[in-house]
VMD Tcl script that draws the C-alpha trace (Angstrom):
set ca {
  {38.42 -137.01 -103.42}
  {37.13 -135.84 -106.80}
  {34.76 -133.45 -105.07}
  {37.57 -131.80 -103.13}
  {39.71 -131.40 -106.24}
  {36.78 -130.08 -108.23}
  {35.92 -127.57 -105.51}
  {39.54 -126.51 -105.16}
  {39.63 -125.45 -108.82}
  {36.27 -123.68 -108.58}
  {37.02 -121.89 -105.31}
  {40.55 -120.70 -106.05}
  {40.98 -116.94 -105.86}
  {41.28 -115.04 -109.14}
  {44.41 -113.20 -110.02}
  {45.10 -111.84 -113.46}
  {48.12 -109.95 -114.50}
  {50.43 -109.58 -117.47}
  {53.89 -110.97 -116.92}
  {55.87 -107.76 -117.19}
  {59.61 -108.20 -116.79}
  {61.66 -105.09 -116.19}
  {64.80 -105.36 -118.26}
  {68.13 -104.53 -116.61}
  {69.59 -101.26 -117.88}
  {72.92 -102.41 -119.33}
  {74.18 -98.81 -119.37}
  {73.82 -98.49 -115.61}
  {77.44 -99.31 -114.94}
  {78.56 -96.57 -117.37}
  {76.46 -93.83 -115.80}
  {74.33 -93.51 -118.94}
  {70.71 -93.23 -117.86}
  {67.45 -92.03 -119.36}
  {65.36 -89.83 -117.11}
  {61.61 -89.26 -117.00}
  {59.85 -85.94 -116.63}
  {59.79 -86.22 -112.82}
  {63.50 -86.93 -112.46}
  {63.02 -90.71 -112.18}
  {65.22 -93.01 -114.22}
  {63.25 -94.83 -116.94}
  {63.74 -98.54 -117.50}
  {62.65 -100.32 -120.68}
  {59.91 -102.94 -120.34}
  {60.09 -106.33 -121.97}
  {56.83 -108.24 -122.42}
  {56.88 -112.01 -122.31}
  {55.14 -113.18 -125.48}
  {53.95 -116.56 -126.75}
  {54.97 -117.86 -130.19}
  {53.78 -120.97 -132.01}
  {55.90 -123.55 -133.86}
  {55.82 -121.41 -137.04}
  {57.25 -118.43 -135.16}
  {53.91 -116.59 -135.32}
  {53.18 -114.29 -132.39}
  {50.14 -115.56 -130.47}
  {49.97 -112.84 -127.82}
  {51.26 -111.45 -124.53}
  {51.57 -113.99 -121.73}
  {48.99 -113.76 -118.92}
  {48.32 -115.82 -115.81}
  {44.96 -116.75 -114.33}
  {45.33 -118.20 -110.83}
  {44.10 -121.63 -109.79}
  {43.77 -123.32 -113.17}
  {46.62 -125.88 -113.17}
  {48.51 -124.42 -116.09}
  {51.63 -122.29 -116.43}
  {50.18 -119.26 -118.16}
  {48.14 -118.37 -121.20}
  {47.08 -115.79 -123.75}
  {43.85 -114.01 -124.55}
  {42.50 -114.84 -128.00}
  {40.03 -112.72 -129.95}
  {37.66 -115.22 -131.59}
  {35.33 -113.25 -133.84}
  {35.03 -110.49 -131.25}
  {34.84 -112.84 -128.23}
  {37.82 -112.69 -125.85}
  {38.77 -116.03 -124.31}
  {41.68 -117.30 -122.24}
  {43.78 -120.17 -123.64}
  {46.23 -121.74 -121.20}
  {49.49 -123.58 -121.80}
  {51.88 -125.79 -119.83}
  {55.30 -127.33 -120.34}
  {55.53 -130.26 -122.75}
  {55.54 -133.50 -120.74}
  {54.10 -133.88 -117.28}
  {50.28 -133.88 -117.18}
  {48.77 -136.87 -118.91}
  {52.13 -138.21 -120.12}
  {54.29 -139.17 -117.18}
  {57.25 -137.81 -119.17}
  {59.93 -135.33 -117.99}
  {59.07 -131.66 -118.38}
  {60.66 -129.56 -121.10}
  {62.51 -126.41 -120.08}
  {61.36 -124.38 -123.09}
  {58.70 -126.20 -125.12}
  {55.05 -125.55 -124.26}
  {51.70 -127.06 -125.24}
  {48.08 -125.91 -125.01}
  {46.64 -126.89 -121.63}
  {43.50 -125.70 -119.81}
  {41.54 -128.83 -118.84}
  {38.34 -127.48 -117.33}
  {35.66 -129.59 -118.99}
  {33.00 -131.76 -117.38}
  {30.69 -134.24 -119.13}
  {27.15 -135.49 -118.73}
  {28.26 -139.14 -119.02}
  {30.99 -141.29 -117.51}
  {34.52 -141.61 -118.98}
  {34.31 -138.07 -120.41}
  {31.48 -138.93 -122.81}
  {28.19 -137.22 -123.54}
  {27.64 -133.47 -123.58}
  {30.65 -131.34 -122.57}
  {30.29 -128.30 -120.29}
  {32.70 -125.61 -119.18}
  {32.69 -125.50 -115.38}
  {35.52 -123.07 -114.64}
  {35.93 -119.34 -115.16}
  {38.49 -116.77 -114.13}
  {39.20 -113.26 -115.26}
  {36.92 -111.06 -117.33}
  {36.84 -113.34 -120.37}
  {34.22 -115.68 -121.82}
  {34.58 -119.05 -119.99}
  {36.69 -121.51 -121.96}
  {38.42 -124.88 -121.71}
  {40.89 -127.00 -123.66}
  {40.55 -130.73 -124.32}
  {43.42 -132.80 -125.71}
  {43.04 -135.94 -127.82}
  {46.47 -137.16 -128.83}
  {48.34 -134.23 -130.36}
  {45.18 -132.21 -131.00}
  {44.15 -129.48 -128.56}
  {40.60 -128.17 -128.95}
  {39.46 -124.89 -127.42}
  {35.87 -124.91 -126.09}
  {34.09 -121.54 -125.80}
  {31.03 -121.08 -123.60}
  {27.73 -119.67 -124.82}
  {26.89 -116.10 -123.89}
  {24.40 -117.12 -121.22}
  {24.02 -117.69 -117.50}
  {25.51 -120.81 -115.98}
  {23.20 -123.76 -115.29}
  {23.13 -126.40 -112.58}
  {24.29 -129.54 -114.43}
  {24.51 -133.19 -113.35}
  {27.98 -134.44 -114.28}
  {29.14 -138.00 -114.73}
  {32.84 -137.20 -115.23}
  {35.36 -134.43 -115.68}
  {38.92 -133.87 -116.87}
  {41.20 -134.24 -113.88}
  {44.08 -131.77 -113.95}
  {45.60 -132.97 -110.68}
  {47.05 -136.32 -111.75}
  {47.94 -138.39 -114.80}
  {44.43 -139.75 -115.31}
  {42.83 -138.02 -118.32}
  {39.31 -138.43 -116.95}
  {37.71 -138.88 -113.51}
  {34.24 -140.30 -112.99}
  {31.83 -138.91 -110.47}
  {30.71 -141.57 -108.03}
  {27.84 -140.90 -107.65}
  {26.87 -138.22 -110.18}
  {27.36 -134.70 -108.89}
  {25.99 -131.27 -109.81}
  {27.83 -128.00 -110.39}
  {27.16 -124.72 -112.16}
  {28.50 -124.72 -115.72}
  {28.06 -123.24 -119.18}
  {27.03 -125.02 -122.36}
  {29.49 -124.92 -125.27}
  {28.90 -122.46 -128.11}
  {31.76 -123.45 -130.42}
  {35.11 -125.20 -130.64}
  {38.40 -124.32 -132.34}
  {41.35 -126.57 -133.24}
  {44.15 -124.69 -131.48}
  {46.90 -126.94 -132.82}
  {45.87 -126.08 -136.36}
  {45.54 -122.36 -135.62}
  {48.75 -122.19 -133.58}
  {50.77 -125.43 -133.84}
  {52.93 -126.78 -131.02}
  {55.45 -126.67 -129.53}
  {54.83 -123.17 -128.27}
  {57.63 -121.05 -126.83}
  {58.17 -117.85 -124.87}
  {60.05 -114.97 -126.43}
  {60.35 -111.16 -126.31}
}
mol new
graphics top color blue
foreach p $ca { graphics top sphere $p radius 0.5 }
foreach p [lrange $ca 0 end-1] q [lrange $ca 1 end] { graphics top cylinder $p $q radius 0.2 }
display resetview
């Protein structure tokens, strides 16, 4: 079971795009239009953006397919671009109802050398053109893990974070091996951009 779920996340097709919502032209009913140079009517574009609990803009909302989150942003960490995902508050890991507007950091793609998510952590998932990354939650703290700038290695894993159910950690029985990256550094996302997060213009 764990092998199938693990493979499903690894094998999912990549799709990356900015959520770009075309705003409705409120002047349309009055016959007031703006026209482009080729005679085509121009419509304003509204970007969906992510804000933290302080109201600070985090970045434009992106989606990376197959990662069990609802979207994310690209962060520039000292010149390294990484994807940081988010999901609705509630749901995964809580068993609580989902919020309609409040979001939390969520991108659980970590595996560990030992059982019960102990030992050395590794990042086993990558999508898009960014440095591989993952997010681990302990209570209300979300930590972003950033991979080293190196080739992936074949690693024996004893457990991994299961993003398919309410269990925070799944053990490998027996141990299994997958390609993964060692961790270069970590960042406390909830200190950098506190939750709840929200979407705005």
